[in-house]
ROLUM-94757 format. One record per residue (C-alpha): residue number from 0; residue in one letter; x, y, z. Coordinates in steps of 0.1 Angstrom, whole numbers. Layout:
<sites>
<site n="NUM" res="a" x="X" y="Y" z="Z"/>
...
</sites>
This chain:
<sites>
<site n="0" res="m" x="4" y="28" z="68"/>
<site n="1" res="s" x="4" y="64" z="79"/>
<site n="2" res="l" x="-9" y="99" z="71"/>
<site n="3" res="l" x="15" y="126" z="60"/>
<site n="4" res="r" x="13" y="163" z="52"/>
<site n="5" res="p" x="37" y="186" z="33"/>
<site n="6" res="f" x="65" y="198" z="55"/>
<site n="7" res="a" x="68" y="235" z="59"/>
<site n="8" res="t" x="101" y="252" z="56"/>
<site n="9" res="a" x="104" y="261" z="92"/>
<site n="10" res="l" x="100" y="241" z="124"/>
<site n="11" res="g" x="76" y="267" z="137"/>
<site n="12" res="a" x="51" y="258" z="110"/>
<site n="13" res="a" x="51" y="221" z="121"/>
<site n="14" res="l" x="45" y="232" z="157"/>
<site n="15" res="l" x="17" y="254" z="145"/>
<site n="16" res="l" x="1" y="223" z="129"/>
<site n="17" res="a" x="3" y="205" z="162"/>
<site n="18" res="a" x="-14" y="235" z="179"/>
<site n="19" res="a" x="-41" y="234" z="152"/>
<site n="20" res="f" x="-48" y="198" z="160"/>
<site n="21" res="a" x="-50" y="206" z="196"/>
<site n="22" res="h" x="-76" y="234" z="191"/>
<site n="23" res="a" x="-104" y="221" z="169"/>
<site n="24" res="d" x="-121" y="254" z="170"/>
<site n="25" res="d" x="-93" y="269" z="149"/>
<site n="26" res="w" x="-87" y="239" z="126"/>
<site n="27" res="p" x="-102" y="228" z="104"/>
<site n="28" res="t" x="-124" y="255" z="89"/>
<site n="29" res="r" x="-129" y="238" z="55"/>
<site n="30" res="p" x="-127" y="204" z="38"/>
<site n="31" res="i" x="-94" y="185" z="40"/>
<site n="32" res="r" x="-79" y="170" z="9"/>
<site n="33" res="v" x="-63" y="136" z="13"/>
<site n="34" res="i" x="-44" y="120" z="-16"/>
<site n="35" res="s" x="-44" y="82" z="-19"/>
<site n="36" res="p" x="-13" y="75" z="-41"/>
<site n="37" res="f" x="-24" y="39" z="-48"/>
<site n="38" res="p" x="-53" y="23" z="-68"/>
<site n="39" res="a" x="-88" y="23" z="-55"/>
<site n="40" res="g" x="-93" y="-10" z="-37"/>
<site n="41" res="s" x="-57" y="-13" z="-27"/>
<site n="42" res="a" x="-49" y="-19" z="10"/>
<site n="43" res="s" x="-38" y="17" z="15"/>
<site n="44" res="d" x="-69" y="31" z="-2"/>
<site n="45" res="t" x="-93" y="8" z="16"/>
<site n="46" res="t" x="-79" y="14" z="50"/>
<site n="47" res="a" x="-78" y="52" z="44"/>
<site n="48" res="r" x="-115" y="53" z="35"/>
<site n="49" res="v" x="-125" y="35" z="67"/>
<site n="50" res="v" x="-103" y="56" z="90"/>
<site n="51" res="l" x="-109" y="90" z="74"/>
<site n="52" res="d" x="-146" y="85" z="75"/>
<site n="53" res="s" x="-143" y="84" z="113"/>
<site n="54" res="v" x="-118" y="113" z="114"/>
<site n="55" res="s" x="-141" y="135" z="94"/>
<site n="56" res="q" x="-168" y="130" z="121"/>
<site n="57" res="v" x="-144" y="140" z="148"/>
<site n="58" res="v" x="-130" y="171" z="132"/>
<site n="59" res="g" x="-163" y="183" z="118"/>
<site n="60" res="q" x="-151" y="186" z="82"/>
<site n="61" res="p" x="-151" y="163" z="52"/>
<site n="62" res="m" x="-119" y="144" z="45"/>
<site n="63" res="v" x="-120" y="144" z="7"/>
<site n="64" res="l" x="-101" y="114" z="-6"/>
<site n="65" res="e" x="-87" y="117" z="-41"/>
<site n="66" res="t" x="-71" y="86" z="-58"/>
<site n="67" res="k" x="-40" y="95" z="-77"/>
<site n="68" res="p" x="-21" y="62" z="-85"/>
<site n="69" res="g" x="9" y="59" z="-106"/>
<site n="70" res="a" x="46" y="50" z="-106"/>
<site n="71" res="g" x="44" y="31" z="-73"/>
<site n="72" res="g" x="29" y="62" z="-54"/>
<site n="73" res="i" x="53" y="88" z="-69"/>
<site n="74" res="v" x="25" y="106" z="-87"/>
<site n="75" res="g" x="5" y="112" z="-56"/>
<site n="76" res="f" x="34" y="120" z="-33"/>
<site n="77" res="s" x="47" y="145" z="-59"/>
<site n="78" res="d" x="13" y="162" z="-60"/>
<site n="79" res="v" x="12" y="166" z="-22"/>
<site n="80" res="a" x="49" y="177" z="-19"/>
<site n="81" res="k" x="40" y="208" z="-40"/>
<site n="82" res="a" x="9" y="217" z="-20"/>
<site n="83" res="d" x="8" y="245" z="5"/>
<site n="84" res="p" x="18" y="233" z="40"/>
<site n="85" res="d" x="-14" y="248" z="55"/>
<site n="86" res="g" x="-28" y="217" z="72"/>
<site n="87" res="y" x="-54" y="210" z="44"/>
<site n="88" res="t" x="-35" y="186" z="22"/>
<site n="89" res="f" x="-24" y="151" z="33"/>
<site n="90" res="v" x="-13" y="119" z="17"/>
<site n="91" res="t" x="-17" y="83" z="28"/>
<site n="92" res="s" x="16" y="64" z="28"/>
<site n="93" res="s" x="29" y="29" z="30"/>
<site n="94" res="t" x="63" y="14" z="28"/>
<site n="95" res="s" x="66" y="27" z="-8"/>
<site n="96" res="l" x="76" y="62" z="4"/>
<site n="97" res="g" x="107" y="47" z="19"/>
<site n="98" res="t" x="115" y="22" z="-9"/>
<site n="99" res="g" x="111" y="50" z="-35"/>
<site n="100" res="r" x="142" y="67" z="-20"/>
<site n="101" res="v" x="162" y="36" z="-25"/>
<site n="102" res="l" x="149" y="25" z="-59"/>
<site n="103" res="h" x="150" y="59" z="-77"/>
<site n="104" res="t" x="181" y="81" z="-81"/>
<site n="105" res="h" x="159" y="112" z="-88"/>
<site n="106" res="l" x="125" y="119" z="-73"/>
<site n="107" res="p" x="104" y="150" z="-77"/>
<site n="108" res="y" x="104" y="153" z="-39"/>
<site n="109" res="d" x="125" y="144" z="-9"/>
<site n="110" res="p" x="108" y="117" z="12"/>
<site n="111" res="l" x="126" y="129" z="44"/>
<site n="112" res="k" x="124" y="166" z="40"/>
<site n="113" res="d" x="92" y="173" z="22"/>
<site n="114" res="f" x="68" y="154" z="45"/>
<site n="115" res="v" x="60" y="152" z="82"/>
<site n="116" res="s" x="43" y="122" z="97"/>
<site n="117" res="v" x="9" y="129" z="113"/>
<site n="118" res="a" x="-6" y="96" z="124"/>
<site n="119" res="m" x="-1" y="58" z="121"/>
<site n="120" res="f" x="-32" y="40" z="109"/>
<site n="121" res="g" x="-19" y="5" z="116"/>
<site n="122" res="i" x="2" y="-24" z="105"/>
<site n="123" res="q" x="-10" y="-54" z="87"/>
<site n="124" res="p" x="6" y="-86" z="73"/>
<site n="125" res="s" x="8" y="-95" z="37"/>
<site n="126" res="v" x="-9" y="-126" z="23"/>
<site n="127" res="l" x="5" y="-148" z="-4"/>
<site n="128" res="v" x="-23" y="-159" z="-28"/>
<site n="129" res="a" x="-21" y="-180" z="-59"/>
<site n="130" res="s" x="-45" y="-186" z="-87"/>
<site n="131" res="k" x="-67" y="-216" z="-81"/>
<site n="132" res="q" x="-59" y="-226" z="-117"/>
<site n="133" res="s" x="-22" y="-229" z="-108"/>
<site n="134" res="g" x="-28" y="-260" z="-86"/>
<site n="135" res="f" x="-4" y="-247" z="-59"/>
<site n="136" res="k" x="-14" y="-259" z="-24"/>
<site n="137" res="t" x="17" y="-247" z="-6"/>
<site n="138" res="v" x="46" y="-223" z="-9"/>
<site n="139" res="a" x="68" y="-254" z="-16"/>
<site n="140" res="d" x="46" y="-261" z="-46"/>
<site n="141" res="l" x="51" y="-226" z="-59"/>
<site n="142" res="v" x="88" y="-227" z="-54"/>
<site n="143" res="a" x="91" y="-262" z="-70"/>
<site n="144" res="a" x="72" y="-250" z="-101"/>
<site n="145" res="a" x="93" y="-219" z="-104"/>
<site n="146" res="k" x="125" y="-239" z="-103"/>
<site n="147" res="s" x="113" y="-264" z="-128"/>
<site n="148" res="k" x="102" y="-236" z="-152"/>
<site n="149" res="p" x="126" y="-206" z="-149"/>
<site n="150" res="s" x="113" y="-172" z="-159"/>
<site n="151" res="v" x="78" y="-186" z="-166"/>
<site n="152" res="l" x="59" y="-179" z="-134"/>
<site n="153" res="t" x="46" y="-144" z="-129"/>
<site n="154" res="f" x="37" y="-124" z="-98"/>
<site n="155" res="a" x="16" y="-92" z="-96"/>
<site n="156" res="s" x="23" y="-60" z="-76"/>
<site n="157" res="a" x="6" y="-26" z="-71"/>
<site n="158" res="g" x="36" y="-10" z="-89"/>
<site n="159" res="v" x="74" y="-8" z="-87"/>
<site n="160" res="g" x="85" y="-1" z="-52"/>
<site n="161" res="s" x="51" y="-9" z="-36"/>
<site n="162" res="s" x="49" y="-32" z="-6"/>
<site n="163" res="s" x="35" y="-60" z="-27"/>
<site n="164" res="h" x="65" y="-57" z="-51"/>
<site n="165" res="m" x="90" y="-57" z="-22"/>
<site n="166" res="a" x="74" y="-88" z="-7"/>
<site n="167" res="g" x="74" y="-106" z="-40"/>
<site n="168" res="e" x="111" y="-97" z="-45"/>
<site n="169" res="r" x="120" y="-109" z="-10"/>
<site n="170" res="l" x="103" y="-142" z="-17"/>
<site n="171" res="r" x="122" y="-145" z="-50"/>
<site n="172" res="l" x="155" y="-139" z="-33"/>
<site n="173" res="a" x="149" y="-161" z="-3"/>
<site n="174" res="a" x="136" y="-190" z="-24"/>
<site n="175" res="k" x="162" y="-184" z="-52"/>
<site n="176" res="i" x="137" y="-186" z="-80"/>
<site n="177" res="d" x="135" y="-170" z="-114"/>
<site n="178" res="v" x="101" y="-154" z="-118"/>
<site n="179" res="r" x="87" y="-124" z="-137"/>
<site n="180" res="h" x="73" y="-93" z="-120"/>
<site n="181" res="v" x="42" y="-78" z="-135"/>
<site n="182" res="p" x="33" y="-44" z="-120"/>
<site n="183" res="f" x="-3" y="-32" z="-122"/>
<site n="184" res="r" x="-18" y="3" z="-118"/>
<site n="185" res="d" x="-50" y="-16" z="-108"/>
<site n="186" res="g" x="-66" y="-49" z="-114"/>
<site n="187" res="g" x="-37" y="-71" z="-104"/>
<site n="188" res="l" x="-57" y="-93" z="-81"/>
<site n="189" res="t" x="-84" y="-98" z="-108"/>
<site n="190" res="e" x="-57" y="-111" z="-131"/>
<site n="191" res="v" x="-46" y="-136" z="-105"/>
<site n="192" res="m" x="-81" y="-147" z="-100"/>
<site n="193" res="a" x="-86" y="-152" z="-137"/>
<site n="194" res="g" x="-54" y="-173" z="-139"/>
<site n="195" res="r" x="-35" y="-150" z="-161"/>
<site n="196" res="i" x="-10" y="-142" z="-133"/>
<site n="197" res="d" x="3" y="-170" z="-110"/>
<site n="198" res="y" x="5" y="-153" z="-76"/>
<site n="199" res="y" x="4" y="-121" z="-56"/>
<site n="200" res="f" x="19" y="-112" z="-23"/>
<site n="201" res="l" x="-3" y="-83" z="-11"/>
<site n="202" res="p" x="-15" y="-67" z="21"/>
<site n="203" res="l" x="-43" y="-86" z="39"/>
<site n="204" res="a" x="-69" y="-57" z="36"/>
<site n="205" res="a" x="-66" y="-56" z="-2"/>
<site n="206" res="a" x="-71" y="-94" z="-5"/>
<site n="207" res="a" x="-98" y="-99" z="21"/>
<site n="208" res="s" x="-128" y="-93" z="-1"/>
<site n="209" res="a" x="-116" y="-119" z="-27"/>
<site n="210" res="l" x="-105" y="-147" z="-3"/>
<site n="211" res="g" x="-140" y="-163" z="-4"/>
<site n="212" res="s" x="-143" y="-162" z="-41"/>
<site n="213" res="g" x="-131" y="-197" z="-47"/>
<site n="214" res="k" x="-106" y="-185" z="-73"/>
<site n="215" res="l" x="-76" y="-181" z="-50"/>
<site n="216" res="t" x="-55" y="-203" z="-28"/>
<site n="217" res="v" x="-40" y="-188" z="3"/>
<site n="218" res="l" x="-4" y="-201" z="6"/>
<site n="219" res="a" x="8" y="-181" z="36"/>
<site n="220" res="v" x="7" y="-149" z="56"/>
<site n="221" res="s" x="37" y="-129" z="65"/>
<site n="222" res="s" x="29" y="-126" z="103"/>
<site n="223" res="p" x="49" y="-146" z="128"/>
<site n="224" res="k" x="16" y="-161" z="140"/>
<site n="225" res="r" x="-15" y="-172" z="122"/>
<site n="226" res="v" x="-41" y="-144" z="117"/>
<site n="227" res="a" x="-77" y="-148" z="129"/>
<site n="228" res="l" x="-91" y="-142" z="94"/>
<site n="229" res="l" x="-70" y="-171" z="81"/>
<site n="230" res="p" x="-67" y="-196" z="109"/>
<site n="231" res="d" x="-55" y="-224" z="86"/>
<site n="232" res="a" x="-29" y="-204" z="66"/>
<site n="233" res="p" x="7" y="-210" z="76"/>
</sites>
């Protein structure tokens, strides 16, 4: 996950931004607007709130986070691409900024030319969770059920092109299963917990608060090694 700002038309403007960061007495002189293009409570939104709270204390100005979800992040990215490149409008990004370029023939912005990367917040694994009601104990259970009932099982995502969508599709292709994708603007994890959606492959930060609810079964994490928060998850 990273923080981006609109790209100015000249390289000199990008260099000026670097100079502004280097001289805190010149920048910032007013609150900084940060767009979160994903739903409140998503991994991107949650991480941004934690990090930006600390950043605001360092720079001496509020980092005002605005949630503008929709179309897998396109709504928020489009808003920021049109903003003045003055160092006061940013957007938090995940893999969806890159996947959007592949999935959509026409976008209201150019992911490569309209933004410049400012800072990397971090990298986190995804966690595959299933509804407790599904009865799945392992990934093998999920795959077996999907193969026995083609096009019946459903998986949630934070929207078309989101990291959760891409992870779900990667699992579908690798396991050669026929399942249905159900994108959510928000509330996808709640639907899984309620048993109305079978499973969800989502970033760990977005799933963390619900893992102890007793309504989810953790099937796996995407990291090459087990994570400390889930020492028993393969």
